[in-house]
N, C-alpha and C positions, 0 to 999 in steps of 0.2 A: 612372455612368449620366447621363442628360440630364432634369434637372427641368423638366417643362412648363411653362409661363405660367401665372400665377395673377392675372388682371386683378381689378380692384376690381368688386364687384357692381353691375350695372346696371338702373335702374330704367325699365321700358319704359311709354311713353306713348301715347296716340293716335296711330298712323300712325308709329310710330317705326320707324328702321332699328336693327337689332340689331347692335352693334360686332363684328367678327370679329377678337377680339385673343386669342384663347383656344385658337389653333391648336396642337393637340397636346395639350390641357389640358381642364379644365373651365371652363365660361363660366355663372356663375351670374346668374339674372335674377329679376326681383320686378317687382311693379306695385301701385300704388294702389289700383285697382279692376279689374274686365275689362278689359281692352284688346285691340285688333288692330293687328297690325304694319302696315308701310307696304304699299301694294298693288302698288307698282312693286319695292323693294329690302327683302326681309325681311331680309336680312344684309347688311353691307358689301359693295359689288360686287367680283366676282371680278375685273374690270379693276384696279381699284384695289389689290387685293391682289396681282395679278400684277405692277406696277409696283413694289410695294414688295418683292419676292420671296418672297411668304409663301404660295404655291401649290405643291402643294396643300395645303389646309387641312381638316384634320377636327377636328371637336370635340364634346364633350359639352355640351349646354345643359340646364341644370336649372332649373325654376321653383321657388323656395325660398318663395313667397308663397302665400297661402291664397286668391289671385284666379286666374280662369284667364286665360291668355295666349293669344291665336290668333296662330298664324303662318300671314299670309295667303298662299294658294298663287297664284303667279303665273308668268310667262315666265321670271324669275330665281331661283323658289325651287319644285322640284317636290316638293309634299306626297305622302303616302301615295294612291294610286288618285286622282291629280289633284284633291286636296280641301284644304281648309285643315286644318290640325293645331292643336286645342286641347292646352296644356299645363295641366292642372288642378294642384293643389297637390302638390309634390316630384314631379311627373312630369319624364321626361327624354327628350331626344331626340338621336341622333348624327347630325350633318349632314356633310357634305363639299362643298366649295368647289372646283370643278375649270375653270381657265381659262374657254373660252367656253362652256361648259356651264353654267354658273352653281350654284346649290346644290340637294342634293339630300338627302331624308332617305335613311339607310342604317341605320337601327334606331330603336325607342322603346320607351319602357317605361312605364307606370302605376304608381301608388302601391299598388294594391292586387293 
């Protein structure tokens, strides 16, 4: 079997772009306080991933902090119902990056 990547925990700061380095695996994120991601690139651009040969990319993103992390809906990240997606403590979301289509949510779950 293939072992998916398990990158180091990533701390999300204001206007951060989440590094898409857990394709096929689990991406753990945290923050020092409530944060909102970058308003242009929520995740590493799919153009960058394409040049690295890492598309398509599907990963489960889990907020392991006690702070809310808002994934900004923008032309390169399609949130549910064309809205921002707030990940509370222990919330998870499955995202997919596809070439010129950018990123999209393909599943989300709360912790309750």
